[in-house]
PDB file of the backbone (N, CA, C, O) and the ligand in Angstrom, with CONECT records:
HET     ZN  A 101       1
ATOM      1  N   MET A   1      92.609 116.212 112.527  1.00  0.00           N
ATOM      2  CA  MET A   1      93.524 115.086 112.785  1.00  0.00           C
ATOM      3  C   MET A   1      92.793 113.928 113.442  1.00  0.00           C
ATOM      4  O   MET A   1      92.011 114.113 114.374  1.00  0.00           O
ATOM      5  N   ILE A   2      93.054 112.766 112.955  1.00  0.00           N
ATOM      6  CA  ILE A   2      92.462 111.565 113.543  1.00  0.00           C
ATOM      7  C   ILE A   2      93.368 111.047 114.653  1.00  0.00           C
ATOM      8  O   ILE A   2      94.541 110.766 114.412  1.00  0.00           O
ATOM      9  N   PRO A   3      92.832 110.917 115.876  1.00  0.00           N
ATOM     10  CA  PRO A   3      93.662 110.323 116.937  1.00  0.00           C
ATOM     11  C   PRO A   3      93.947 108.858 116.621  1.00  0.00           C
ATOM     12  O   PRO A   3      93.036 108.076 116.351  1.00  0.00           O
ATOM     13  N   LEU A   4      95.219 108.505 116.660  1.00  0.00           N
ATOM     14  CA  LEU A   4      95.617 107.173 116.203  1.00  0.00           C
ATOM     15  C   LEU A   4      94.973 106.053 117.018  1.00  0.00           C
ATOM     16  O   LEU A   4      94.663 104.990 116.481  1.00  0.00           O
ATOM     17  N   GLN A   5      94.775 106.293 118.310  1.00  0.00           N
ATOM     18  CA  GLN A   5      94.223 105.210 119.132  1.00  0.00           C
ATOM     19  C   GLN A   5      92.745 104.949 118.835  1.00  0.00           C
ATOM     20  O   GLN A   5      92.182 103.940 119.259  1.00  0.00           O
ATOM     21  N   ASN A   6      92.128 105.880 118.096  1.00  0.00           N
ATOM     22  CA  ASN A   6      90.731 105.678 117.719  1.00  0.00           C
ATOM     23  C   ASN A   6      90.576 105.235 116.262  1.00  0.00           C
ATOM     24  O   ASN A   6      89.456 105.107 115.767  1.00  0.00           O
ATOM     25  N   SER A   7      91.676 105.006 115.590  1.00  0.00           N
ATOM     26  CA  SER A   7      91.572 104.759 114.153  1.00  0.00           C
ATOM     27  C   SER A   7      91.879 103.311 113.800  1.00  0.00           C
ATOM     28  O   SER A   7      92.652 102.627 114.472  1.00  0.00           O
ATOM     29  N   LEU A   8      91.255 102.880 112.741  1.00  0.00           N
ATOM     30  CA  LEU A   8      91.348 101.490 112.306  1.00  0.00           C
ATOM     31  C   LEU A   8      91.711 101.469 110.829  1.00  0.00           C
ATOM     32  O   LEU A   8      90.959 101.987 110.003  1.00  0.00           O
ATOM     33  N   PRO A   9      92.864 100.874 110.480  1.00  0.00           N
ATOM     34  CA  PRO A   9      93.199 100.790 109.051  1.00  0.00           C
ATOM     35  C   PRO A   9      92.212  99.888 108.313  1.00  0.00           C
ATOM     36  O   PRO A   9      91.823  98.835 108.818  1.00  0.00           O
ATOM     37  N   TYR A  10      91.817 100.306 107.132  1.00  0.00           N
ATOM     38  CA  TYR A  10      90.884  99.486 106.362  1.00  0.00           C
ATOM     39  C   TYR A  10      91.342  99.414 104.911  1.00  0.00           C
ATOM     40  O   TYR A  10      92.252 100.117 104.472  1.00  0.00           O
ATOM     41  N   ASP A  11      90.665  98.534 104.200  1.00  0.00           N
ATOM     42  CA  ASP A  11      91.000  98.236 102.823  1.00  0.00           C
ATOM     43  C   ASP A  11      89.695  97.919 102.101  1.00  0.00           C
ATOM     44  O   ASP A  11      88.811  97.282 102.674  1.00  0.00           O
ATOM     45  N   ILE A  12      89.569  98.350 100.868  1.00  0.00           N
ATOM     46  CA  ILE A  12      88.388  97.970 100.091  1.00  0.00           C
ATOM     47  C   ILE A  12      88.830  97.024  98.979  1.00  0.00           C
ATOM     48  O   ILE A  12      89.677  97.365  98.154  1.00  0.00           O
ATOM     49  N   GLN A  13      88.236  95.825  98.974  1.00  0.00           N
ATOM     50  CA  GLN A  13      88.556  94.819  97.960  1.00  0.00           C
ATOM     51  C   GLN A  13      87.261  94.212  97.454  1.00  0.00           C
ATOM     52  O   GLN A  13      86.399  93.831  98.246  1.00  0.00           O
ATOM     53  N   MET A  14      87.121  94.120  96.152  1.00  0.00           N
ATOM     54  CA  MET A  14      85.942  93.488  95.565  1.00  0.00           C
ATOM     55  C   MET A  14      84.650  94.074  96.149  1.00  0.00           C
ATOM     56  O   MET A  14      83.697  93.350  96.440  1.00  0.00           O
ATOM     57  N   ASN A  15      84.646  95.386  96.311  1.00  0.00           N
ATOM     58  CA  ASN A  15      83.457  96.068  96.820  1.00  0.00           C
ATOM     59  C   ASN A  15      83.096  95.700  98.258  1.00  0.00           C
ATOM     60  O   ASN A  15      81.961  95.898  98.692  1.00  0.00           O
ATOM     61  N   GLU A  16      84.064  95.167  98.985  1.00  0.00           N
ATOM     62  CA  GLU A  16      83.851  94.882 100.395  1.00  0.00           C
ATOM     63  C   GLU A  16      84.896  95.620 101.219  1.00  0.00           C
ATOM     64  O   GLU A  16      86.023  95.845 100.778  1.00  0.00           O
ATOM     65  N   VAL A  17      84.488  95.988 102.427  1.00  0.00           N
ATOM     66  CA  VAL A  17      85.383  96.735 103.305  1.00  0.00           C
ATOM     67  C   VAL A  17      85.956  95.778 104.353  1.00  0.00           C
ATOM     68  O   VAL A  17      85.220  95.090 105.060  1.00  0.00           O
ATOM     69  N   PHE A  18      87.270  95.753 104.432  1.00  0.00           N
ATOM     70  CA  PHE A  18      87.951  94.878 105.385  1.00  0.00           C
ATOM     71  C   PHE A  18      88.758  95.709 106.372  1.00  0.00           C
ATOM     72  O   PHE A  18      89.364  96.716 106.006  1.00  0.00           O
ATOM     73  N   ALA A  19      88.759  95.274 107.627  1.00  0.00           N
ATOM     74  CA  ALA A  19      89.714  95.813 108.590  1.00  0.00           C
ATOM     75  C   ALA A  19      90.985  94.990 108.483  1.00  0.00           C
ATOM     76  O   ALA A  19      90.930  93.767 108.359  1.00  0.00           O
ATOM     77  N   ALA A  20      92.139  95.663 108.533  1.00  0.00           N
ATOM     78  CA  ALA A  20      93.415  94.938 108.478  1.00  0.00           C
ATOM     79  C   ALA A  20      93.486  93.934 109.626  1.00  0.00           C
ATOM     80  O   ALA A  20      93.996  92.823 109.476  1.00  0.00           O
ATOM     81  N   HIS A  21      92.961  94.354 110.769  1.00  0.00           N
ATOM     82  CA  HIS A  21      92.873  93.433 111.897  1.00  0.00           C
ATOM     83  C   HIS A  21      91.779  93.947 112.821  1.00  0.00           C
ATOM     84  O   HIS A  21      91.408  95.120 112.765  1.00  0.00           O
ATOM     85  N   CYS A  22      91.268  93.068 113.667  1.00  0.00           N
ATOM     86  CA  CYS A  22      90.294  93.502 114.660  1.00  0.00           C
ATOM     87  C   CYS A  22      91.051  93.997 115.885  1.00  0.00           C
ATOM     88  O   CYS A  22      91.891  93.278 116.425  1.00  0.00           O
ATOM     89  N   PRO A  23      90.763  95.218 116.329  1.00  0.00           N
ATOM     90  CA  PRO A  23      91.495  95.747 117.484  1.00  0.00           C
ATOM     91  C   PRO A  23      91.099  95.072 118.792  1.00  0.00           C
ATOM     92  O   PRO A  23      91.783  95.223 119.804  1.00  0.00           O
ATOM     93  N   PHE A  24      90.009  94.336 118.774  1.00  0.00           N
ATOM     94  CA  PHE A  24      89.498  93.771 120.028  1.00  0.00           C
ATOM     95  C   PHE A  24      89.909  92.324 120.229  1.00  0.00           C
ATOM     96  O   PHE A  24      90.278  91.938 121.338  1.00  0.00           O
ATOM     97  N   CYS A  25      89.852  91.508 119.170  1.00  0.00           N
ATOM     98  CA  CYS A  25      90.200  90.093 119.337  1.00  0.00           C
ATOM     99  C   CYS A  25      91.420  89.695 118.526  1.00  0.00           C
ATOM    100  O   CYS A  25      91.923  88.581 118.673  1.00  0.00           O
ATOM    101  N   GLY A  26      91.910  90.598 117.665  1.00  0.00           N
ATOM    102  CA  GLY A  26      93.158  90.327 116.969  1.00  0.00           C
ATOM    103  C   GLY A  26      93.019  89.576 115.661  1.00  0.00           C
ATOM    104  O   GLY A  26      94.019  89.322 114.989  1.00  0.00           O
ATOM    105  N   GLN A  27      91.801  89.212 115.282  1.00  0.00           N
ATOM    106  CA  GLN A  27      91.633  88.512 114.007  1.00  0.00           C
ATOM    107  C   GLN A  27      92.081  89.400 112.853  1.00  0.00           C
ATOM    108  O   GLN A  27      91.860  90.611 112.870  1.00  0.00           O
ATOM    109  N   GLU A  28      92.706  88.799 111.863  1.00  0.00           N
ATOM    110  CA  GLU A  28      93.216  89.561 110.729  1.00  0.00           C
ATOM    111  C   GLU A  28      92.247  89.518 109.563  1.00  0.00           C
ATOM    112  O   GLU A  28      91.507  88.554 109.367  1.00  0.00           O
ATOM    113  N   HIS A  29      92.278  90.613 108.788  1.00  0.00           N
ATOM    114  CA  HIS A  29      91.497  90.714 107.550  1.00  0.00           C
ATOM    115  C   HIS A  29      90.017  90.414 107.811  1.00  0.00           C
ATOM    116  O   HIS A  29      89.466  89.444 107.290  1.00  0.00           O
ATOM    117  N   VAL A  30      89.399  91.247 108.610  1.00  0.00           N
ATOM    118  CA  VAL A  30      88.014  91.034 109.024  1.00  0.00           C
ATOM    119  C   VAL A  30      87.073  91.777 108.080  1.00  0.00           C
ATOM    120  O   VAL A  30      87.182  92.994 107.930  1.00  0.00           O
ATOM    121  N   PRO A  31      86.146  91.055 107.439  1.00  0.00           N
ATOM    122  CA  PRO A  31      85.160  91.748 106.599  1.00  0.00           C
ATOM    123  C   PRO A  31      84.192  92.539 107.474  1.00  0.00           C
ATOM    124  O   PRO A  31      83.591  91.983 108.394  1.00  0.00           O
ATOM    125  N   LEU A  32      84.042  93.816 107.197  1.00  0.00           N
ATOM    126  CA  LEU A  32      83.170  94.665 108.005  1.00  0.00           C
ATOM    127  C   LEU A  32      81.810  94.797 107.337  1.00  0.00           C
ATOM    128  O   LEU A  32      81.711  94.788 106.110  1.00  0.00           O
ATOM    129  N   PRO A  33      80.760  94.921 108.148  1.00  0.00           N
ATOM    130  CA  PRO A  33      79.418  95.113 107.576  1.00  0.00           C
ATOM    131  C   PRO A  33      79.227  96.551 107.114  1.00  0.00           C
ATOM    132  O   PRO A  33      78.334  97.259 107.581  1.00  0.00           O
ATOM    133  N   LEU A  34      80.077  96.963 106.194  1.00  0.00           N
ATOM    134  CA  LEU A  34      80.055  98.315 105.634  1.00  0.00           C
ATOM    135  C   LEU A  34      80.193  98.194 104.136  1.00  0.00           C
ATOM    136  O   LEU A  34      80.864  97.290 103.637  1.00  0.00           O
ATOM    137  N   LYS A  35      79.562  99.098 103.421  1.00  0.00           N
ATOM    138  CA  LYS A  35      79.741  99.182 101.975  1.00  0.00           C
ATOM    139  C   LYS A  35      80.732 100.311 101.685  1.00  0.00           C
ATOM    140  O   LYS A  35      80.877 101.234 102.485  1.00  0.00           O
ATOM    141  N   PRO A  36      81.407 100.235 100.545  1.00  0.00           N
ATOM    142  CA  PRO A  36      82.262 101.367 100.168  1.00  0.00           C
ATOM    143  C   PRO A  36      81.509 102.692 100.181  1.00  0.00           C
ATOM    144  O   PRO A  36      82.105 103.728 100.476  1.00  0.00           O
ATOM    145  N   GLU A  37      80.208 102.685  99.867  1.00  0.00           N
ATOM    146  CA  GLU A  37      79.422 103.925  99.916  1.00  0.00           C
ATOM    147  C   GLU A  37      79.315 104.443 101.348  1.00  0.00           C
ATOM    148  O   GLU A  37      79.307 105.652 101.581  1.00  0.00           O
ATOM    149  N   ASP A  38      79.233 103.510 102.310  1.00  0.00           N
ATOM    150  CA  ASP A  38      79.165 103.937 103.717  1.00  0.00           C
ATOM    151  C   ASP A  38      80.456 104.650 104.107  1.00  0.00           C
ATOM    152  O   ASP A  38      80.435 105.659 104.811  1.00  0.00           O
ATOM    153  N   VAL A  39      81.592 104.103 103.634  1.00  0.00           N
ATOM    154  CA  VAL A  39      82.878 104.729 103.945  1.00  0.00           C
ATOM    155  C   VAL A  39      82.940 106.115 103.301  1.00  0.00           C
ATOM    156  O   VAL A  39      83.459 107.061 103.894  1.00  0.00           O
ATOM    157  N   ARG A  40      82.411 106.225 102.094  1.00  0.00           N
ATOM    158  CA  ARG A  40      82.409 107.532 101.427  1.00  0.00           C
ATOM    159  C   ARG A  40      81.558 108.535 102.203  1.00  0.00           C
ATOM    160  O   ARG A  40      81.930 109.700 102.341  1.00  0.00           O
ATOM    161  N   ASP A  41      80.417 108.074 102.705  1.00  0.00           N
ATOM    162  CA  ASP A  41      79.564 108.962 103.507  1.00  0.00           C
ATOM    163  C   ASP A  41      80.272 109.397 104.782  1.00  0.00           C
ATOM    164  O   ASP A  41      80.138 110.540 105.218  1.00  0.00           O
ATOM    165  N   LEU A  42      81.030 108.473 105.378  1.00  0.00           N
ATOM    166  CA  LEU A  42      81.804 108.833 106.571  1.00  0.00           C
ATOM    167  C   LEU A  42      82.866 109.876 106.224  1.00  0.00           C
ATOM    168  O   LEU A  42      83.068 110.844 106.957  1.00  0.00           O
ATOM    169  N   ARG A  43      83.535 109.660 105.099  1.00  0.00           N
ATOM    170  CA  ARG A  43      84.585 110.600 104.693  1.00  0.00           C
ATOM    171  C   ARG A  43      84.013 111.979 104.422  1.00  0.00           C
ATOM    172  O   ARG A  43      84.641 112.996 104.716  1.00  0.00           O
ATOM    173  N   ASP A  44      82.814 112.000 103.858  1.00  0.00           N
ATOM    174  CA  ASP A  44      82.170 113.281 103.555  1.00  0.00           C
ATOM    175  C   ASP A  44      81.541 113.911 104.791  1.00  0.00           C
ATOM    176  O   ASP A  44      81.075 115.049 104.735  1.00  0.00           O
ATOM    177  N   GLY A  45      81.521 113.186 105.902  1.00  0.00           N
ATOM    178  CA  GLY A  45      80.883 113.678 107.104  1.00  0.00           C
ATOM    179  C   GLY A  45      79.368 113.689 106.994  1.00  0.00           C
ATOM    180  O   GLY A  45      78.685 114.399 107.732  1.00  0.00           O
ATOM    181  N   ARG A  46      78.847 112.890 106.060  1.00  0.00           N
ATOM    182  CA  ARG A  46      77.408 112.919 105.823  1.00  0.00           C
ATOM    183  C   ARG A  46      76.645 112.158 106.898  1.00  0.00           C
ATOM    184  O   ARG A  46      75.535 112.537 107.270  1.00  0.00           O
ATOM    185  N   ARG A  47      77.245 111.091 107.390  1.00  0.00           N
ATOM    186  CA  ARG A  47      76.577 110.394 108.490  1.00  0.00           C
ATOM    187  C   ARG A  47      77.562 109.510 109.228  1.00  0.00           C
ATOM    188  O   ARG A  47      78.667 109.230 108.762  1.00  0.00           O
ATOM    189  N   LYS A  48      77.115 109.083 110.402  1.00  0.00           N
ATOM    190  CA  LYS A  48      77.891 108.161 111.215  1.00  0.00           C
ATOM    191  C   LYS A  48      77.365 106.761 110.995  1.00  0.00           C
ATOM    192  O   LYS A  48      76.268 106.563 110.472  1.00  0.00           O
ATOM    193  N   GLN A  49      78.162 105.798 111.401  1.00  0.00           N
ATOM    194  CA  GLN A  49      77.812 104.425 111.082  1.00  0.00           C
ATOM    195  C   GLN A  49      78.238 103.520 112.226  1.00  0.00           C
ATOM    196  O   GLN A  49      79.425 103.416 112.536  1.00  0.00           O
ATOM    197  N   ALA A  50      77.266 102.867 112.851  1.00  0.00           N
ATOM    198  CA  ALA A  50      77.603 101.899 113.903  1.00  0.00           C
ATOM    199  C   ALA A  50      77.674 100.516 113.273  1.00  0.00           C
ATOM    200  O   ALA A  50      76.812 100.145 112.477  1.00  0.00           O
ATOM    201  N   ILE A  51      78.678  99.773 113.623  1.00  0.00           N
ATOM    202  CA  ILE A  51      78.799  98.407 113.110  1.00  0.00           C
ATOM    203  C   ILE A  51      79.115  97.458 114.258  1.00  0.00           C
ATOM    204  O   ILE A  51      79.523  97.868 115.345  1.00  0.00           O
ATOM    205  N   VAL A  52      78.907  96.157 113.974  1.00  0.00           N
ATOM    206  CA  VAL A  52      79.304  95.113 114.910  1.00  0.00           C
ATOM    207  C   VAL A  52      80.354  94.258 114.207  1.00  0.00           C
ATOM    208  O   VAL A  52      80.115  93.739 113.116  1.00  0.00           O
ATOM    209  N   PHE A  53      81.496  94.119 114.828  1.00  0.00           N
ATOM    210  CA  PHE A  53      82.529  93.260 114.246  1.00  0.00           C
ATOM    211  C   PHE A  53      82.008  91.830 114.190  1.00  0.00           C
ATOM    212  O   PHE A  53      81.497  91.324 115.189  1.00  0.00           O
ATOM    213  N   PRO A  54      82.126  91.166 113.035  1.00  0.00           N
ATOM    214  CA  PRO A  54      81.593  89.796 112.921  1.00  0.00           C
ATOM    215  C   PRO A  54      82.393  88.781 113.734  1.00  0.00           C
ATOM    216  O   PRO A  54      81.873  87.726 114.097  1.00  0.00           O
ATOM    217  N   CYS A  55      83.653  89.097 114.018  1.00  0.00           N
ATOM    218  CA  CYS A  55      84.519  88.122 114.694  1.00  0.00           C
ATOM    219  C   CYS A  55      84.195  87.990 116.171  1.00  0.00           C
ATOM    220  O   CYS A  55      84.138  86.876 116.692  1.00  0.00           O
ATOM    221  N   CYS A  56      83.980  89.118 116.862  1.00  0.00           N
ATOM    222  CA  CYS A  56      83.817  89.046 118.316  1.00  0.00           C
ATOM    223  C   CYS A  56      82.605  89.837 118.800  1.00  0.00           C
ATOM    224  O   CYS A  56      82.428  90.041 120.001  1.00  0.00           O
ATOM    225  N   ARG A  57      81.770  90.282 117.858  1.00  0.00           N
ATOM    226  CA  ARG A  57      80.514  90.960 118.182  1.00  0.00           C
ATOM    227  C   ARG A  57      80.716  92.266 118.933  1.00  0.00           C
ATOM    228  O   ARG A  57      79.801  92.722 119.619  1.00  0.00           O
ATOM    229  N   THR A  58      81.875  92.874 118.825  1.00  0.00           N
ATOM    230  CA  THR A  58      82.088  94.163 119.466  1.00  0.00           C
ATOM    231  C   THR A  58      81.446  95.255 118.623  1.00  0.00           C
ATOM    232  O   THR A  58      81.628  95.304 117.406  1.00  0.00           O
ATOM    233  N   ARG A  59      80.689  96.133 119.286  1.00  0.00           N
ATOM    234  CA  ARG A  59      79.999  97.203 118.583  1.00  0.00           C
ATOM    235  C   ARG A  59      80.846  98.470 118.620  1.00  0.00           C
ATOM    236  O   ARG A  59      81.376  98.860 119.661  1.00  0.00           O
ATOM    237  N   VAL A  60      80.957  99.099 117.451  1.00  0.00           N
ATOM    238  CA  VAL A  60      81.763 100.315 117.335  1.00  0.00           C
ATOM    239  C   VAL A  60      80.995 101.331 116.507  1.00  0.00           C
ATOM    240  O   VAL A  60      80.361 100.996 115.507  1.00  0.00           O
ATOM    241  N   GLN A  61      81.067 102.567 116.944  1.00  0.00           N
ATOM    242  CA  GLN A  61      80.477 103.656 116.163  1.00  0.00           C
ATOM    243  C   GLN A  61      81.596 104.395 115.432  1.00  0.00           C
ATOM    244  O   GLN A  61      82.505 104.946 116.052  1.00  0.00           O
ATOM    245  N   PHE A  62      81.509 104.392 114.101  1.00  0.00           N
ATOM    246  CA  PHE A  62      82.463 105.167 113.312  1.00  0.00           C
ATOM    247  C   PHE A  62      81.878 106.536 113.027  1.00  0.00           C
ATOM    248  O   PHE A  62      80.699 106.672 112.700  1.00  0.00           O
ATOM    249  N   ILE A  63      82.723 107.547 113.156  1.00  0.00           N
ATOM    250  CA  ILE A  63      82.241 108.917 112.998  1.00  0.00           C
ATOM    251  C   ILE A  63      82.950 109.667 111.885  1.00  0.00           C
ATOM    252  O   ILE A  63      82.526 110.756 111.499  1.00  0.00           O
ATOM    253  N   ASP A  64      84.040 109.085 111.362  1.00  0.00           N
ATOM    254  CA  ASP A  64      84.769 109.770 110.289  1.00  0.00           C
ATOM    255  C   ASP A  64      85.667 108.738 109.619  1.00  0.00           C
ATOM    256  O   ASP A  64      85.840 107.627 110.119  1.00  0.00           O
ATOM    257  N   ALA A  65      86.231 109.123 108.487  1.00  0.00           N
ATOM    258  CA  ALA A  65      87.151 108.234 107.784  1.00  0.00           C
ATOM    259  C   ALA A  65      88.057 109.076 106.905  1.00  0.00           C
ATOM    260  O   ALA A  65      87.724 110.204 106.543  1.00  0.00           O
ATOM    261  N   ASP A  66      89.215 108.506 106.567  1.00  0.00           N
ATOM    262  CA  ASP A  66      90.004 109.096 105.489  1.00  0.00           C
ATOM    263  C   ASP A  66      90.347 107.971 104.511  1.00  0.00           C
ATOM    264  O   ASP A  66      89.713 106.916 104.536  1.00  0.00           O
ATOM    265  N   GLY A  67      91.317 108.180 103.675  1.00  0.00           N
ATOM    266  CA  GLY A  67      91.619 107.181 102.656  1.00  0.00           C
ATOM    267  C   GLY A  67      92.172 105.875 103.207  1.00  0.00           C
ATOM    268  O   GLY A  67      92.169 104.858 102.513  1.00  0.00           O
ATOM    269  N   ASP A  68      92.642 105.895 104.436  1.00  0.00           N
ATOM    270  CA  ASP A  68      93.281 104.707 105.010  1.00  0.00           C
ATOM    271  C   ASP A  68      92.663 104.229 106.308  1.00  0.00           C
ATOM    272  O   ASP A  68      92.793 103.059 106.669  1.00  0.00           O
ATOM    273  N   TYR A  69      91.989 105.133 107.013  1.00  0.00           N
ATOM    274  CA  TYR A  69      91.530 104.801 108.365  1.00  0.00           C
ATOM    275  C   TYR A  69      90.052 105.124 108.554  1.00  0.00           C
ATOM    276  O   TYR A  69      89.517 106.077 107.988  1.00  0.00           O
ATOM    277  N   LEU A  70      89.418 104.289 109.375  1.00  0.00           N
ATOM    278  CA  LEU A  70      88.104 104.607 109.915  1.00  0.00           C
ATOM    279  C   LEU A  70      88.325 105.147 111.320  1.00  0.00           C
ATOM    280  O   LEU A  70      89.172 104.652 112.063  1.00  0.00           O
ATOM    281  N   LEU A  71      87.557 106.162 111.672  1.00  0.00           N
ATOM    282  CA  LEU A  71      87.703 106.772 112.994  1.00  0.00           C
ATOM    283  C   LEU A  71      86.490 106.451 113.854  1.00  0.00           C
ATOM    284  O   LEU A  71      85.352 106.721 113.472  1.00  0.00           O
ATOM    285  N   ALA A  72      86.750 105.871 115.021  1.00  0.00           N
ATOM    286  CA  ALA A  72      85.678 105.522 115.950  1.00  0.00           C
ATOM    287  C   ALA A  72      85.540 106.595 117.016  1.00  0.00           C
ATOM    288  O   ALA A  72      86.445 107.404 117.221  1.00  0.00           O
ATOM    289  N   ASP A  73      84.396 106.592 117.696  1.00  0.00           N
ATOM    290  CA  ASP A  73      84.189 107.569 118.780  1.00  0.00           C
ATOM    291  C   ASP A  73      84.709 107.026 120.105  1.00  0.00           C
ATOM    292  O   ASP A  73      84.396 107.562 121.168  1.00  0.00           O
ATOM    293  N   GLN A  74      85.497 105.971 120.037  1.00  0.00           N
ATOM    294  CA  GLN A  74      86.054 105.374 121.253  1.00  0.00           C
ATOM    295  C   GLN A  74      87.451 104.884 120.949  1.00  0.00           C
ATOM    296  O   GLN A  74      87.827 104.733 119.787  1.00  0.00           O
ATOM    297  N   ARG A  75      88.203 104.641 121.973  1.00  0.00           N
ATOM    298  CA  ARG A  75      89.533 104.096 121.812  1.00  0.00           C
ATOM    299  C   ARG A  75      89.419 102.642 121.327  1.00  0.00           C
ATOM    300  O   ARG A  75      88.661 101.844 121.880  1.00  0.00           O
ATOM    301  N   LEU A  76      90.175 102.327 120.301  1.00  0.00           N
ATOM    302  CA  LEU A  76      90.152 100.972 119.756  1.00  0.00           C
ATOM    303  C   LEU A  76      91.362 100.216 120.286  1.00  0.00           C
ATOM    304  O   LEU A  76      92.471 100.328 119.763  1.00  0.00           O
ATOM    305  N   SER A  77      91.119  99.451 121.330  1.00  0.00           N
ATOM    306  CA  SER A  77      92.205  98.659 121.898  1.00  0.00           C
ATOM    307  C   SER A  77      91.599  97.421 122.534  1.00  0.00           C
ATOM    308  O   SER A  77      90.418  97.408 122.882  1.00  0.00           O
ATOM    309  N   PRO A  78      92.407  96.380 122.685  1.00  0.00           N
ATOM    310  CA  PRO A  78      91.857  95.129 123.230  1.00  0.00           C
ATOM    311  C   PRO A  78      91.254  95.360 124.611  1.00  0.00           C
ATOM    312  O   PRO A  78      91.781  96.123 125.421  1.00  0.00           O
ATOM    313  N   ARG A  79      90.142  94.684 124.854  1.00  0.00           N
ATOM    314  CA  ARG A  79      89.553  94.743 126.192  1.00  0.00           C
ATOM    315  C   ARG A  79      90.337  93.830 127.107  1.00  0.00           C
ATOM    316  O   ARG A  79      90.649  92.697 126.741  1.00  0.00           O
ATOM    317  N   ARG A  80      90.651  94.299 128.261  1.00  0.00           N
ATOM    318  CA  ARG A  80      91.420  93.484 129.202  1.00  0.00           C
ATOM    319  C   ARG A  80      90.588  93.184 130.428  1.00  0.00           C
ATOM    320  O   ARG A  80      91.057  92.507 131.343  1.00  0.00           O
TER     321      ARG A  80
HETATM  322 ZN    ZN A 101      87.125  90.814 116.727  1.00  0.00          ZN2+
END
């Protein structure tokens, strides 16, 4: 089970991976520096993937994925 507070909804369009929104700064439809193959590797548990959100430069390590969500090793919520 993926803990919801660690998960990020994503979408693949035109061979690019988008986050529905950035959990840290709130920007919508953020293109992630991930390829669909990277998401597949995450889903297969083949490897982990650290990325930096382009909108606010927040670094996140993804450790798993399913068909709708990327799972991070940290809670994804706005920094206060
Ligand atoms: Zn952001």
